C-alpha positions in Angstrom: 60.4 60.4 112.3 61.3 57.3 110.2 60.8 54.7 111.8 58.4 54.6 114.4 57.7 51.1 114.9 61.4 50.7 116.0 61.0 54.3 118.6 57.8 52.8 119.4 59.5 48.8 120.3 62.8 50.7 122.9 60.8 53.7 124.5 58.6 50.3 125.5 61.6 48.0 126.2 63.5 51.2 128.2 60.2 51.5 129.9 59.4 48.3 131.1 63.2 48.1 131.9 62.6 50.6 134.7 59.7 49.0 135.4 61.9 45.6 136.3 64.0 47.6 137.8 62.2 48.8 140.9 59.3 46.0 140.3 61.9 42.6 141.1 64.6 43.8 142.9 66.8 40.7 143.3 66.6 39.3 139.8 67.7 43.6 139.2 70.5 42.1 141.5 71.6 39.9 139.5 71.8 41.3 136.2 73.8 44.4 137.6 75.9 42.3 139.2 76.7 40.9 135.5 77.8 43.7 134.1 79.3 45.4 136.8 81.1 41.8 137.1 81.0 42.0 140.3 78.3 41.2 143.0 75.5 44.3 144.0 74.7 45.9 146.2 71.4 46.8 147.3 72.8 50.9 147.3 74.2 50.5 143.9 70.7 49.1 142.7 69.1 52.3 144.2 71.9 54.6 142.8 71.7 53.3 139.6 67.8 53.8 140.3 67.3 56.7 141.3 67.8 58.3 138.4 65.5 56.6 136.0 61.6 57.8 135.7 59.0 56.2 135.0 57.9 58.3 132.3 60.7 58.6 130.0 59.5 62.3 128.6 61.5 65.2 127.4 60.7 68.5 129.4 61.4 71.5 126.8 63.3 73.5 129.2 66.0 70.8 130.3 66.9 71.4 126.2 66.7 75.6 126.6 68.8 75.0 129.5 72.1 72.5 127.0 71.4 74.6 124.6 71.9 77.2 126.5 75.1 75.9 128.0 76.3 75.6 124.2 75.7 78.8 123.0 72.5 78.0 121.1 70.0 79.5 122.8 68.3 80.9 119.4 68.0 77.1 118.0 64.3 75.9 118.3 64.3 73.0 120.8 61.6 71.3 119.3 64.4 70.1 116.4 65.7 68.2 119.4 62.5 65.3 120.7 59.7 64.2 120.0 57.3 63.5 122.9 54.7 61.8 120.6 55.2 58.5 121.2 55.6 58.2 124.8 52.4 60.6 125.4 50.5 58.4 123.4 51.8 55.3 125.4 51.3 57.0 128.5 47.6 57.8 127.1 47.0 54.5 126.1 47.9 53.2 129.8 50.9 51.0 129.1 53.4 52.9 131.8 50.6 53.3 134.9 49.9 49.3 133.5 53.7 48.7 134.3 54.0 50.8 137.8 50.6 48.8 139.7 
C-alpha cells in the first residue's frame, strides 16, 4: 500500500456514502435523480442499495472464482486485494457507528 492515507480516506467516504443511502433516503433519492437525470423511484434506490455492503471486505474465495474464470487459477489471490484498512476501520468501530 503506497498511499495508506488515500486508501483510508477513500474507504471511509465509500462506507459513509453507503450508510447515507440507507439512513437518508430522501436525500439519496434526490442525488440519484440528479445523476439519472430523471426522477428516481424508491424501487430504483432499493435496487441501487441492494448490492452495496456495509463492510466492503474482499473475500478471497470471490477473487479465486474470478481468477478461475480468467484461467489464472495458480495466481495467488493475495496479490489482488488487501483488507488491512477495512479490517482496521471495522475493528475501530467506524462501520458499526454509521449503522446505529
